[in-house]
C-alpha positions, 0 to 999 in steps of 0.5 A, a space after each residue: 499499500 502507497 499512501 500519499 501524503 498532500 501537502 501542497 496547497 490549491 492552485 489559483 487565480 484571479 481577475 476582473 472580469 473581462 481583464 479590466 485594469 481600471 474600473 469606475 463603479 465600486 461594484 466589480 465581477 469577479 473572475 475565479 480559477 482553482 484546482 486541487 489535484 489532490 483533496 479536491 477545492 473546499 470553499 473559498 472567502 475575500 478581502 478588500 484589504 487582507 486582513 479582514 474577510 470575508 465568511 467561507 463559501 462554496 466555490 465558483 468561477 465567479 463573483 460580485 464583489 464590492 471595492 471599498 469607496 474613495 478612488 485609487 489601486 483597489 487591491 482584492 485576494 481570495 484565498 483558496 481552500 482545500 479539502 486538508 486546510 491548505 490554503 492559497 493567497 491570490 490577489 487582484 490590483 485594479 484602479 477605481 477612477 471618477 466616470 469622465 461624465 461625473 467628473 464633469 459634473 462636479 467641475 461645472 457646479 464648481 465654476 457655477 458657484 465660483 461666478 456665483 461669488 463674484 457675482 455677488 460679491 461685485 453687487 455688494 460692491 466689492 468690486 469698488 474697492 470696499 473690504 469684506 467688512 464695510 460690505 457687510 456693514 452698508 448691505 446689512 444697513 440698507 437705506 430706506 427706498 423713499 429717502 431725501 438727497 439730504 438724508 441720504 448725503 447724510 448717511 453717506 457721509 456717516 458711512 465715509 467716517 466710520 470707513 476712515 476710522 474717525 468713529 466707531 461702529 458703535 457710534 456709527 450705528 446710532 448715528 444712523 437710526 437717528 437719521 432713519 428716525 427722522 424719516 
């Protein structure tokens, strides 16, 4: 009688379906090949980090798998186990890249936001050389629409005194309220 000792783990491979080296979604299909001439295949399991593994499952030639979130290089590991408990590790790497249409949409949104900020600042007077604090102060105290030229001139003069730091903000507020209350 001849006894053969099997200390050879299974042989296997893993690849992304269609041999893709770059994908645009976290959901991928894996193609698997494995065999063990002596003991036979028993199970397989998967990992995105080589540390945390899925549950063992029956061997199959394909597997739907979810990559970790975030763009960049991803490595998927598989372990094949034979009936004697011998294990083989295989890895495949893939680049998770952003979809060009999605990227274009992000760029468009950023451009629209920049234009909106520019237009709003221009409307508020920052293009006339006012500082941000002066602009927010003058727009926060919009004048009533029906005031006399004399009242408007008094308010403008008051604002000039504030800009030149000849009066405090508190005095400005007090005087402004007095002028408006005279209306």
